[in-house]
N, C-alpha and C positions, 0 to 999 in steps of 0.2 A: 504494499499500500504506499509505504513511505517513497519507494522508488518511482512509483507512478506520479506521486504529487511532485517529485523532484522534476521528473521530466516535463510535467505541465508548466512548472515555474520557468524552467529554461526555455520552453517554447514561447511562453508569454514575453519573457525578456527578449527573445530574439525578434518576434513579431514587433514589440514596441520600438527596438532599435531600428528595424527596418523602416518603420513607419516615420520615425523621427528623421531618418536619413533621407527619405524622399521628400518629406516636407522641407527639409533644409535646403536640399538641391533645388526645389521648386522656387524658394524664397530668394535664392542666391544665383539664379540662372543668369548667365551673362547675355547681355543685350546684342542681338545680332547686328553685325556691321556691314552694310552693303558695300560691295566693291564695284566701282564704275567699270562698266564692260571695257571701256577704252584702256583700262590698265590690265586687262587679262591678255595674256600671250596665247591666242587661241590655237595656233598650231602645236605648241608645247602641251597645252591642256589637252587637246584631242590625242596627241601622242601618248601621253601618260595615263588618261583616264577613259578613252573610248576605244582607240585603236587595239589595246590587248584583248578586247572581248569580241572583236570582230573575226570572222572566219578567214583563214590565211591559206593562199595557194602556194604551191611550191614548184609548179612545172607550167610552161607557158608555149603557146603558139604565137606565130607572127600575127600582127592585127589585120593584114590583108593577104589573101591567098594562103590561109593556114594549111598545114602546120608549119612549113619552112619558108613561105614566101615565094614560092617557084612561080613565076608569071607576073610578079610585082616589081616595081621599080622604085628605087630610091633617087628621087629628083633633086633633093637638097640635103646633103648629109649634115651630121651633128657638128655644131661649131664651125662650119664654113661661113665666114662673114659674120661670126657671132651667133649663129642660128643655134637657139637652145633646144631644138628637137630634131626630128627628121621629118622630111616631107615624102610620103609614100602614094604611089599612084599605081593604076592599071591602065590599059589602053584608053577607054573613054567610058563615060557613065558611072554608075553606082557599083559599089562592091561591098561585101559583108565585112564587118569588123569582128575583132576577136574579144577576148576577155578584158575586163577593166579592174582586176583585182591583183595585186602583187604583194610580194613580202613585206613584213613590218618596215615602217618608216621609208617607204617608197610609194610614190603616187604617179598615176599615170593619168595625163590630161589628153584627151582627143578633142581637136578643135576643127572648126569649118565643115561641120557635118550638114548634110541635107536633112536628115531625121534622126531622132533619138528614140530607140525602141525599148527603152527601159527607163524606170523612174526611181528617185532616191529611195534607198532602203531595200530595193529587189536583190535578191540572192542571184549572182551571175556564175554560170559555170564556163569551163573552158570550151571554146568552140561556139559558144552561143552568139547569135547576132545580136549586137546592141545599137546599131545604128547604119547609116549608109553614107558614103562619102559625098561631099557637097562642095560648093564654091563660095561659102560664106556670104549667103544671100545675094549671089551675083558679083561680089568684090573680084572674084578670080575667073570669071566666066569668060569664055572665049569670045562671046558676042561683044563683050565690052572691052575687047583688046587685051586682056589678061591671059595668064598662062593656062588656066584651066582647072577643073575640079581635082582636088587631091587631099589627102589626110595629113594634116600636121599634128604629130604626137610627141609627147615629151614625157621622160621618167624623171621625177624629182625626189630628191632626198627630204624635202620639207613637205609635210602634209597640210592641205588646206589653204594654200596660197592664192587660189583663185586663177583667173585666166593667165596671169603673168605677161612679161614683156615681149616674148617671142624671139628677140635678139638681144645681145648684150655682149660686152667685150669679154667677160670671164664666165667659166662653167661651174664655178662653186655653187653647189646645191643641185646641180642637174647631172644626170648621167647619160651616156650614149645609149640610145634605145636599142641599136642591134647588138651592141657589146653586151648589154644588160640582158636581153632576152636570150642571148647565146649561152650566157653563163647559168642561166636558170631553165634549163630544158630537161632536167631530170637524166634519165639514161641516154637521152639525144645529145648531150652537151658537146660532144666531139663531132657531131654532124653539122657542117656549116650551113648558114642560112642560104637560100637560093635566089633571094631578091637581087635584082641586077642594079648595081650602083652606077648611074649615068654620070659620064663627066660633063664638062661645061659645054663641049661642042655637041653633045647628044640631047641637051635638055630642051631646046626649042621645040614648043608643041606639047610638051608633057607639063603637067601641073606642077606648080612649086610656088613659094611665097616670093618669089622674085616677079 
């Protein structure tokens, strides 16, 4: 009987202490401090808090004419005249694109599309069509005297930077798209890409940012 009473006394003391602790915490709760969004480094926040929870792919195909780019043409290589991506094209018209997810801390930007066939939050698989090649709403159309439709795509080490400049003197923060995809092809890593890199004399008539 005495042991049962002692047990109840201990339980009552524990409940009282817990109640007091919760009441004290409620009365001394710190006032939330709002941080202006302008002071948040969103790329760092994204990389630290959101990116780790996303599904990560580790093997990739080329964005045009997958899996190895055979029949596609690189009309403006990475860092020629400060070009921060690569311009890929096929003969004429639209072509299917590849996947848009890459390993951690790398982001791919596809530009100048005619259509976008996925929406934010969609799960994208390798080989799935996500859009069609375009001419930036006529900016690069042959009818307007420009070079023609093509895919401008970049591989970046900074996540969430938006459209970006397209050209700049240094490549810090950007990766060569063809070199990157070649290094991340799983068991096909030793197989070269088959896209044809056009030299300057071969480029007239093929789509490019110039």
